[in-house]
C-alpha positions as CSV (number, residue, x, y, z in Angstrom):
1,X,-15.7,29.0,1.0
2,X,-18.5,31.5,2.1
3,X,-18.8,32.7,-1.5
4,X,-19.2,29.2,-2.8
5,X,-21.8,28.6,-0.1
6,X,-23.7,31.7,-0.9
7,X,-23.7,31.0,-4.7
8,X,-24.9,27.4,-4.2
9,X,-21.8,26.0,-5.9
10,X,-20.8,23.9,-2.9
11,X,-24.3,22.5,-2.5
12,X,-24.6,21.6,-6.2
13,X,-21.2,19.9,-6.2
14,X,-22.3,17.9,-3.1
15,X,-25.6,16.9,-4.7
16,X,-23.7,15.8,-7.9
17,X,-21.6,13.4,-5.7
18,X,-24.8,11.9,-4.4
19,X,-26.2,11.5,-7.9
20,X,-23.0,9.7,-8.9
21,X,-23.3,7.4,-5.9
22,X,-26.9,6.5,-7.0
23,X,-25.7,5.8,-10.5
24,X,-22.9,3.5,-9.2
25,X,-25.4,1.1,-7.5
26,X,-27.3,0.8,-10.8
27,X,-24.2,-0.4,-12.7
28,X,-23.4,-3.9,-14.0
29,X,-22.5,-6.3,-11.2
30,X,-25.0,-5.0,-8.7
31,X,-28.3,-6.7,-7.9
32,X,-30.6,-5.8,-10.8
33,X,-34.1,-7.2,-10.3
34,X,-36.8,-4.5,-9.9
35,X,-37.1,-5.3,-6.2
36,X,-33.4,-5.3,-5.5
37,X,-32.9,-2.0,-7.3
38,X,-35.7,-0.4,-5.3
39,X,-34.1,-1.8,-2.1
40,X,-30.7,-0.5,-3.2
41,X,-32.0,3.1,-3.7
42,X,-33.8,2.9,-0.4
43,X,-30.6,1.7,1.2
44,X,-28.7,4.6,-0.3
45,X,-31.2,7.0,1.5
46,X,-30.5,5.1,4.7
47,X,-26.7,5.3,4.5
48,X,-27.1,9.0,3.6
49,X,-29.2,9.5,6.7
50,X,-26.5,7.9,8.8
51,X,-23.7,10.0,7.2
52,X,-25.6,13.2,7.7
53,X,-26.3,12.5,11.4
54,X,-22.8,11.2,12.1
55,X,-20.7,13.7,10.2
56,X,-22.9,16.8,10.0
57,X,-25.1,16.9,13.1
58,X,-22.7,15.0,15.5
59,X,-19.5,15.8,13.7
60,X,-17.9,18.0,16.4
61,X,-15.7,16.0,18.8
62,X,-15.5,19.0,21.1
63,X,-19.2,18.7,21.8
64,X,-20.0,15.1,21.1
65,X,-23.2,13.1,21.5
66,X,-24.2,9.5,20.7
67,X,-26.0,8.6,17.5
68,X,-28.2,5.5,17.5
69,X,-27.9,3.6,14.3
70,X,-28.5,0.1,12.8
71,X,-32.2,0.3,13.5
72,X,-34.7,-1.6,11.4
73,X,-35.0,1.4,8.9
74,X,-31.4,2.6,9.3
75,X,-29.0,-0.3,8.3
76,X,-25.6,-0.9,6.7
77,X,-22.8,-3.4,7.0
78,X,-24.7,-6.4,8.3
79,X,-26.0,-5.3,11.7
80,X,-26.9,-7.7,14.5
81,X,-30.6,-7.2,15.3
82,X,-29.9,-8.1,18.9
83,X,-27.7,-5.0,19.4
84,X,-28.5,-1.4,20.0
85,X,-25.6,0.5,18.4
86,X,-24.4,3.9,19.6
87,X,-21.5,6.0,18.2
88,X,-19.9,9.3,18.9
89,X,-17.0,11.3,17.3
90,X,-14.1,11.8,19.7
91,X,-10.6,13.5,19.5
92,X,-7.6,11.5,20.8
93,X,-6.1,14.5,22.6
94,X,-9.2,15.2,24.7
95,X,-10.7,13.6,27.8
96,X,-14.3,12.4,27.9
97,X,-16.7,11.4,30.6
98,X,-19.3,8.7,29.6
99,X,-22.1,7.7,31.8
100,X,-25.5,5.8,32.0
101,X,-27.7,3.9,34.3
102,X,-26.9,0.3,33.2
103,X,-29.2,-1.5,35.5
104,X,-30.8,-4.3,33.6
105,X,-28.2,-4.3,30.8
106,X,-27.3,-7.9,29.9
107,X,-23.9,-7.0,28.4
108,X,-22.2,-4.3,26.2
109,X,-19.0,-3.8,24.3
110,X,-17.2,-0.3,24.2
111,X,-14.8,0.1,21.4
112,X,-12.5,2.9,20.2
113,X,-12.4,2.6,16.4
114,X,-10.4,4.1,13.6
115,X,-13.4,4.0,11.2
116,X,-15.2,1.5,9.1
117,X,-14.3,-1.4,6.8
118,X,-15.5,0.4,3.7
119,X,-13.0,3.2,4.4
120,X,-10.2,0.6,4.9
121,X,-10.0,1.8,8.5
122,X,-10.0,-1.5,10.5
123,X,-8.3,-0.4,13.7
124,X,-9.8,-1.1,17.1
125,X,-7.4,0.5,19.7
126,X,-9.2,0.2,23.0
127,X,-12.0,-2.1,24.0
128,X,-13.9,-3.0,27.2
129,X,-16.9,-5.1,28.1
130,X,-19.5,-3.9,30.6
131,X,-18.4,-6.5,33.1
132,X,-14.8,-5.1,33.0
133,X,-16.0,-1.8,34.5
134,X,-16.9,-1.0,38.1
135,X,-20.6,-0.2,38.3
136,X,-22.2,1.5,41.3
137,X,-24.7,-0.2,43.6
138,X,-27.4,2.0,42.1
139,X,-26.5,0.7,38.6
140,X,-24.7,3.9,37.5
141,X,-21.7,3.5,35.2
142,X,-19.2,6.2,34.7
143,X,-16.0,5.9,32.7
144,X,-13.3,8.0,31.1
145,X,-11.9,8.0,27.6
146,X,-8.6,9.9,27.7
147,X,-4.9,9.9,26.7
148,X,-3.9,10.0,30.4
149,X,-4.6,7.1,32.8
150,X,-7.5,7.6,35.2
151,X,-7.9,6.0,38.6
152,X,-10.6,3.6,37.5
153,X,-13.0,2.8,34.6
154,X,-10.5,4.1,32.0
155,X,-10.3,3.5,28.3
156,X,-7.1,5.0,26.6
157,X,-7.3,7.0,23.5
158,X,-5.1,6.5,20.4
159,X,-4.1,9.1,17.8
160,X,-5.8,6.9,15.2
161,X,-9.0,6.4,17.1
162,X,-11.9,8.8,16.2
163,X,-15.1,6.9,17.0
164,X,-16.4,5.6,20.3
165,X,-18.8,2.7,19.5
166,X,-21.1,1.0,22.0
167,X,-22.9,-2.3,21.3
168,X,-25.6,-3.0,23.8
169,X,-26.7,-6.7,23.8
170,X,-30.4,-7.5,24.1
171,X,-31.0,-11.2,23.8
172,X,-34.4,-10.7,25.4
173,X,-35.9,-7.9,23.5
174,X,-38.7,-7.4,26.0
175,X,-36.7,-7.3,29.2
176,X,-33.0,-6.5,28.6
177,X,-32.4,-2.8,29.1
178,X,-30.8,-0.5,26.5
179,X,-30.3,2.8,28.4
180,X,-29.4,6.3,27.1
181,X,-25.7,6.9,27.2
182,X,-24.2,10.4,27.6
183,X,-20.8,11.7,26.7
184,X,-19.2,15.1,27.5
185,X,-15.7,16.5,26.9
186,X,-14.0,17.3,30.2
187,X,-13.5,21.1,30.3
188,X,-16.6,21.8,28.1
189,X,-19.3,21.0,30.7
190,X,-22.3,23.2,29.9
191,X,-20.7,24.9,27.0
192,X,-23.0,25.2,23.9
193,X,-21.6,24.3,20.5
194,X,-20.2,27.3,18.6
195,X,-22.2,28.8,15.7
196,X,-21.8,26.9,12.4
197,X,-19.5,28.5,9.9
198,X,-19.2,27.7,6.1
199,X,-15.8,26.0,6.3
200,X,-17.0,23.7,9.1
201,X,-20.1,22.8,7.2
202,X,-18.1,22.1,4.0
203,X,-15.7,19.8,5.8
204,X,-18.6,17.8,7.4
205,X,-20.5,17.6,4.1
206,X,-17.3,16.3,2.4
207,X,-16.9,13.6,5.1
208,X,-20.5,12.6,4.7
209,X,-20.3,12.4,0.9
210,X,-17.1,10.4,1.1
211,X,-18.7,7.9,3.5
212,X,-21.7,7.5,1.2
213,X,-19.5,7.1,-1.9
214,X,-17.3,4.4,-0.3
215,X,-20.2,2.6,1.3
216,X,-22.3,2.5,-1.9
217,X,-19.9,0.2,-3.7
218,X,-18.1,-1.6,-0.9
219,X,-20.7,-4.0,0.4
220,X,-21.7,-5.3,-3.0
221,X,-18.1,-6.1,-3.8
222,X,-17.7,-7.7,-0.4
223,X,-20.7,-10.0,-0.6
224,X,-20.2,-10.8,-4.3
225,X,-16.6,-12.0,-3.6
226,X,-17.8,-14.0,-0.6
227,X,-20.6,-15.5,-2.7
228,X,-18.2,-16.6,-5.4
229,X,-15.9,-18.3,-2.9
230,X,-18.6,-20.0,-0.9
231,X,-20.0,-23.5,-1.4
232,X,-23.7,-22.8,-1.5
233,X,-25.9,-24.1,1.3
234,X,-22.9,-25.2,3.3
235,X,-22.1,-23.7,6.7
236,X,-18.6,-22.7,7.6
237,X,-16.8,-22.1,10.9
238,X,-17.1,-18.9,12.7
239,X,-14.1,-16.6,12.9
240,X,-13.2,-13.0,13.9
241,X,-13.4,-10.2,11.3
242,X,-10.9,-7.3,10.7
243,X,-12.4,-4.2,12.2
244,X,-14.8,-6.1,14.4
245,X,-14.6,-6.6,18.2
246,X,-12.0,-9.1,19.3
247,X,-14.5,-11.3,21.2
248,X,-17.0,-11.7,18.3
249,X,-16.9,-14.8,16.0
250,X,-18.8,-14.6,12.7
251,X,-19.9,-17.6,10.6
252,X,-22.0,-17.8,7.5
253,X,-23.9,-20.0,5.1
254,X,-24.8,-18.7,1.7
255,X,-28.2,-20.0,0.6
256,X,-29.6,-20.7,-2.8
257,X,-33.1,-22.1,-2.4
258,X,-36.1,-22.9,-4.7
259,X,-39.6,-21.9,-3.4
260,X,-40.3,-25.5,-2.3
261,X,-37.0,-26.0,-0.5
262,X,-35.8,-25.3,3.0
263,X,-32.3,-25.2,4.6
264,X,-31.9,-26.8,8.0
265,X,-29.0,-25.4,10.0
266,X,-28.1,-27.6,13.0
267,X,-25.5,-26.9,15.7
268,X,-24.6,-27.7,19.3
269,X,-25.5,-24.8,21.5
270,X,-22.3,-22.7,21.8
271,X,-20.8,-22.1,25.2
272,X,-21.1,-18.3,24.8
273,X,-22.5,-15.3,26.7
274,X,-24.4,-14.4,23.6
275,X,-25.2,-16.0,20.3
276,X,-27.7,-15.5,17.5
277,X,-28.6,-16.1,13.9
278,X,-29.7,-13.6,11.3
279,X,-30.0,-13.1,7.5
280,X,-28.0,-10.6,5.5
281,X,-29.0,-9.5,2.0
282,X,-26.6,-9.6,-0.9
283,X,-25.6,-6.3,-2.4
284,X,-26.6,-4.1,0.5
285,X,-25.8,-6.3,3.5
286,X,-28.9,-5.4,5.5
287,X,-30.4,-7.8,8.0
288,X,-33.9,-7.8,6.5
289,X,-37.0,-6.3,8.0
290,X,-36.2,-7.7,11.4
291,X,-38.9,-5.7,13.3
292,X,-41.8,-7.1,11.2
293,X,-40.4,-10.5,10.1
294,X,-38.5,-13.2,11.9
295,X,-35.3,-12.7,10.0
296,X,-33.3,-13.3,13.1
297,X,-33.3,-15.2,16.4
298,X,-31.2,-14.5,19.5
299,X,-30.1,-17.2,22.0
300,X,-33.0,-16.1,24.2
301,X,-35.5,-16.5,21.3
302,X,-34.1,-19.8,19.9
303,X,-35.6,-23.1,20.8
304,X,-33.0,-25.6,21.8
305,X,-33.9,-29.3,21.6
306,X,-33.4,-31.8,24.5
307,X,-30.1,-33.0,22.9
308,X,-28.5,-29.6,23.4
309,X,-28.7,-28.7,19.7
310,X,-30.6,-26.0,18.0
311,X,-32.2,-26.4,14.5
312,X,-32.9,-23.4,12.4
313,X,-35.2,-23.8,9.4
314,X,-34.5,-21.2,6.7
315,X,-37.4,-21.1,4.2
316,X,-39.5,-18.8,2.0
317,X,-42.7,-19.9,3.7
318,X,-43.5,-20.6,7.4
319,X,-42.8,-24.3,8.0
320,X,-44.5,-24.3,11.4
321,X,-41.2,-24.7,13.3
322,X,-40.3,-22.3,16.1
323,X,-36.8,-21.5,14.7
324,X,-38.1,-20.5,11.3
325,X,-35.9,-17.8,9.7
326,X,-37.8,-15.9,7.0
327,X,-35.9,-15.4,3.7
328,X,-38.3,-12.6,2.8
329,X,-38.8,-14.6,-0.5
330,X,-35.1,-14.1,-1.4
331,X,-33.8,-16.9,-3.6
332,X,-30.2,-16.1,-2.5
333,X,-28.7,-14.6,0.6
334,X,-26.4,-15.0,3.6
335,X,-27.3,-16.6,6.9
336,X,-24.9,-15.4,9.6
337,X,-24.3,-16.7,13.1
338,X,-22.4,-14.9,15.9
339,X,-20.8,-16.4,18.9
340,X,-19.8,-13.7,21.4
341,X,-17.6,-14.1,24.5
342,X,-17.5,-17.8,23.5
343,X,-15.5,-20.6,25.2
344,X,-16.0,-22.9,22.2
345,X,-16.6,-22.6,18.5
346,X,-19.1,-25.3,17.3
347,X,-19.4,-25.6,13.5
348,X,-23.0,-25.9,12.3
349,X,-24.1,-28.5,9.7
350,X,-26.6,-27.6,7.0
351,X,-28.7,-29.5,4.5
352,X,-31.4,-28.7,1.9
353,X,-34.7,-30.6,2.1
354,X,-38.1,-30.3,0.5
355,X,-40.1,-27.8,2.4
356,X,-42.9,-30.3,2.8
357,X,-40.5,-32.8,4.5
358,X,-39.2,-30.4,7.2
359,X,-41.3,-31.9,10.0
360,X,-39.7,-35.3,9.4
361,X,-36.2,-33.8,9.6
362,X,-36.8,-32.5,13.1
363,X,-36.9,-34.4,16.4
364,X,-40.3,-35.8,17.4
365,X,-40.5,-33.6,20.4
366,X,-39.7,-30.4,18.4
367,X,-42.6,-27.9,18.9
368,X,-45.1,-27.0,16.2
369,X,-46.0,-23.3,15.7
370,X,-49.4,-22.8,14.1
371,X,-50.6,-19.7,12.2
372,X,-52.3,-18.1,15.2
373,X,-49.2,-18.6,17.4
374,X,-46.9,-17.2,14.7
375,X,-49.1,-14.1,14.2
376,X,-49.0,-13.5,18.0
377,X,-45.3,-14.0,18.2
378,X,-44.7,-11.5,15.3
379,X,-46.9,-9.0,16.9
380,X,-45.0,-9.1,20.1
381,X,-41.7,-9.0,18.2
382,X,-42.8,-5.8,16.4
383,X,-43.8,-4.1,19.7
384,X,-40.5,-5.1,21.3
385,X,-38.5,-3.9,18.4
386,X,-40.1,-0.5,18.4
387,X,-39.7,-0.2,22.1
388,X,-36.0,-0.8,21.6
389,X,-35.4,1.6,18.8
390,X,-37.8,4.5,19.2
């Protein structure tokens, strides 16, 4: 192994795998417009960045740390823009202490995962919400992940579970806290990571390359199959997804809109602790440029009319409605809604109308957002997003 590393053979072989992954997303059946191909290659750099951080830099479960992912410039698998996602590699035979100051946190989900959908690793073996833990009066949370039961705030490990994932919910981007979480293996307190050796690096690079290879083709097949099954511009009921958290319901509406058309999604406000709407792109399953554009709305950001219903207007251009969702000038895509910790499951209705007629399709008291107000809102959105993710 050391000889291969010194000669450059291992590195060249690894680079060849990345080149092949790049060729795979340029194949027939993938999005092929100039814009989409550019986005696809950019997306490949993003998933590579994730794989290198997760498997190379943070790949040692003996000395783990949390990696923040699914940021505006670091997306895969249809992220929720209202989540801050953290993930650490863990070993099922070890005991870990996890802690943070969770004062001001709206809600969070802690999950022990087998892996990811694109690896056909769907298992979720242990899961807790923040409100299921005891939190100190000073806002401090401390819990243990271990094979042996602990006196309190315990999550059991499983031989198949290798990832601890945290979803922090921020409905109010400007006020809901998203603290730094720490993790430490019990018995390794204060110990530095050992020097890197060739065999360890080779294993981690192999894991990273495998993750990129599987990811590169999976989401295009996933969205293409869903597109083929779906009745376009028609909203479906929300349901749980294999590999996802048990208390999250996902629904979708695949759109196909001309430049002068808009899709109005209407629904009773769900009885849920959190809910939100976002776009996902086809091919790469990103959530758009959600820091600079209004490609998503949380329950806190959404306007709800006096009849208890919310009305989203999906359109290529700003219709002057508060709940505009920007398609980013995409003719086709996927509009996704999430009900989390929900006591009901309302099914949205959807209809396509001329963009010029949108105002007449909304209640008379529905607010109007002019160009100045929109620019101000987008500026605040951008600032809040970068405060969350930087």
